[in-house]
Residue frames relative to the residue before (quaternion, step in Angstrom):
aa qw qx qy qz dx dy dz
M 1.0000 0.0000 0.0000 0.0000 0.00 0.00 0.00
A 0.5062 -0.6762 0.4531 0.2851 3.57 -0.99 0.84
T 0.3868 -0.6782 0.5694 0.2573 3.56 -1.14 0.66
P 0.7146 -0.4785 0.2797 0.4267 3.62 -1.17 0.33
H 0.7266 0.4288 -0.2493 0.4754 3.63 1.08 -0.58
Q 0.6281 0.5052 -0.3495 0.4775 3.57 1.24 0.07
W 0.0217 -0.7735 0.6332 0.0178 3.54 -1.21 0.55
T 0.2538 -0.7507 0.5907 0.1518 3.52 -1.29 0.33
F 0.5866 -0.5987 0.4193 0.3487 3.56 -1.25 0.37
F 0.7414 0.3635 -0.2138 0.5220 3.59 1.14 -0.49
S 0.4693 -0.6509 0.5235 0.2864 3.53 -1.19 0.66
N 0.6745 -0.4574 0.3670 0.4485 3.56 -1.27 0.07
H 0.5867 0.5589 -0.3709 0.4538 3.59 1.10 -0.60
G 0.6619 0.4984 -0.2946 0.4760 3.57 0.97 -0.86
H 0.6473 0.5185 -0.3178 0.4596 3.56 0.97 -0.81
V 0.6425 0.5082 -0.3255 0.4722 3.60 0.97 -0.78
L 0.6301 0.5266 -0.3289 0.4664 3.60 0.97 -0.81
I 0.6493 0.5147 -0.3164 0.4619 3.58 0.92 -0.88
C 0.6565 0.5104 -0.3123 0.4593 3.60 0.89 -0.89
L 0.7058 0.4586 -0.2738 0.4655 3.58 0.85 -0.94
S 0.6144 0.5295 -0.3628 0.4589 3.59 1.12 -0.48
K 0.6411 0.5178 -0.3171 0.4694 3.59 1.14 -0.56
N 0.7960 -0.0063 0.0596 0.6024 3.57 1.03 -0.82
A 0.2577 -0.8450 0.4551 0.1118 3.55 0.02 1.35
D 0.7676 0.3359 -0.2142 0.5021 3.61 1.13 -0.32
Q 0.3685 0.7314 -0.5072 0.2683 3.59 1.14 0.39
P 0.5517 -0.6069 0.4482 0.3556 3.58 -1.07 0.64
L 0.5720 -0.6133 0.4233 0.3429 3.56 -1.06 0.72
R 0.5309 0.6135 -0.3956 0.4305 3.57 1.22 -0.43
E 0.6693 0.4846 -0.2883 0.4838 3.59 1.02 -0.84
V 0.6088 0.5346 -0.3450 0.4739 3.58 1.07 -0.73
A 0.6477 0.5318 -0.3143 0.4461 3.58 0.92 -0.93
L 0.6596 0.5020 -0.3066 0.4679 3.59 0.94 -0.85
A 0.6656 0.5060 -0.3034 0.4571 3.58 0.95 -0.87
V 0.7161 0.4426 -0.2496 0.4786 3.59 0.93 -0.90
G 0.4029 -0.7261 0.4660 0.3055 3.58 1.10 -0.67
I 0.5928 0.5090 -0.3808 0.4945 3.55 1.14 0.74
T 0.6491 -0.5246 0.3681 0.4098 3.57 -1.25 0.13
E 0.6192 -0.5363 0.4182 0.3925 3.54 -1.25 0.43
R 0.6219 0.5433 -0.3377 0.4517 3.59 1.03 -0.74
A 0.6372 0.5131 -0.3284 0.4721 3.60 1.01 -0.78
V 0.6323 0.5143 -0.3313 0.4752 3.59 1.01 -0.76
Q 0.6313 0.5327 -0.3361 0.4525 3.60 0.97 -0.80
R 0.6513 0.5028 -0.3113 0.4755 3.60 0.99 -0.82
I 0.6518 0.5134 -0.3115 0.4632 3.58 0.97 -0.87
V 0.6436 0.5067 -0.3229 0.4741 3.60 0.94 -0.85
S 0.6355 0.5129 -0.3275 0.4752 3.61 0.99 -0.76
D 0.6280 0.5263 -0.3279 0.4702 3.60 0.99 -0.85
L 0.6920 0.4898 -0.2742 0.4539 3.57 0.84 -1.04
E 0.6493 0.5059 -0.3119 0.4745 3.57 1.04 -0.78
E 0.6600 0.5142 -0.3015 0.4573 3.58 0.92 -0.92
A 0.7098 0.4417 -0.2508 0.4880 3.60 1.04 -0.78
G 0.5488 -0.6627 0.3724 0.3479 3.59 1.26 0.00
Y 0.4634 0.6948 -0.4384 0.3321 3.60 1.21 0.35
L 0.7943 0.0310 -0.0398 0.6055 3.57 1.23 -0.31
T 0.2360 -0.7150 0.6293 0.1925 3.50 -1.36 0.26
R 0.2748 -0.7461 0.5918 0.1325 3.50 -1.25 0.60
E 0.0111 -0.7903 0.6124 -0.0186 3.56 -0.87 0.98
R 0.3998 -0.7195 0.5230 0.2212 3.53 -0.90 0.98
N 0.0152 0.7648 -0.6432 0.0332 3.57 -1.00 0.94
G 0.7908 -0.1274 0.0375 0.5975 3.55 -0.01 1.30
R 0.7926 -0.2463 0.2111 0.5163 3.54 -0.69 -1.11
R 0.6730 0.4827 -0.2821 0.4843 3.57 1.28 -0.02
N 0.3622 -0.6672 0.5967 0.2601 3.50 -1.36 0.32
I 0.1761 -0.7302 0.6469 0.1316 3.53 -1.19 0.63
Y 0.2133 -0.7971 0.5596 0.0774 3.54 -0.77 1.10
T 0.1233 -0.7707 0.6226 0.0556 3.54 -0.95 0.94
L 0.2811 -0.7711 0.5521 0.1467 3.55 -0.66 1.13
K 0.3388 -0.7098 0.5867 0.1927 3.54 -1.09 0.80
T 0.1578 -0.8636 0.4744 0.0644 3.55 0.32 1.30
D 0.6357 0.5213 -0.3368 0.4589 3.59 1.23 -0.24
K 0.4877 0.6678 -0.4234 0.3700 3.59 1.29 -0.04
E 0.4144 -0.7266 0.4902 0.2448 3.58 -0.86 0.95
L 0.5809 -0.5700 0.4579 0.3577 3.53 -1.27 0.51
R 0.5546 -0.6893 0.3832 0.2654 3.56 -1.11 0.69
H 0.6717 0.5145 -0.3183 0.4276 3.59 0.93 -0.79
P 0.5886 -0.6135 0.3914 0.3519 3.63 -0.96 0.81
L 0.6365 0.5415 -0.3348 0.4354 3.62 1.06 -0.62
E 0.7827 0.3058 -0.1516 0.5205 3.59 1.16 -0.58
K 0.4015 0.7846 -0.4321 0.1910 3.59 1.24 -0.13
E 0.6337 0.5235 -0.3511 0.4486 3.61 1.17 -0.31
H 0.6525 0.4878 -0.3134 0.4880 3.60 1.29 0.00
R 0.3672 -0.7349 0.5417 0.1777 3.54 -1.22 0.61
I 0.6560 -0.5111 0.3949 0.3906 3.54 -1.27 0.51
G 0.6430 0.5529 -0.3196 0.4227 3.57 0.95 -0.87
E 0.6062 0.5554 -0.3530 0.4466 3.59 1.10 -0.64
I 0.6527 0.5064 -0.3070 0.4726 3.57 0.96 -0.88
L 0.6747 0.4916 -0.2976 0.4632 3.58 0.87 -0.94
A 0.6319 0.5312 -0.3337 0.4552 3.60 1.03 -0.74
V 0.6464 0.5119 -0.3245 0.4635 3.58 0.94 -0.83
L 0.7115 0.4302 -0.2448 0.4987 3.57 1.03 -0.79
D 0.3918 -0.7569 0.4374 0.2869 3.57 1.37 0.01
V 0.5320 0.6119 -0.4160 0.4118 3.56 0.98 0.90
D 0.4292 0.7297 -0.4504 0.2835 3.62 1.21 0.23
């Protein structure tokens, strides 16, 4: 988890997307540990991402499988001409 004087280039939403792109069926508990936030915060972020159309969630037994919509454009006006898949490709996690 970041200390008050540290910052990162990606938001927690971005970190969750990166984690799910690496392993689409990992438990959100594992995502929370990797990102350094609570499982409840990850659940809210996944709901945000699903509602905005950045991912879909499909139940498989007792697990969810997440599918990222890599052709979806970024939200901020400065980046809106770029797609999620471009970011993941640069980070080599697509």
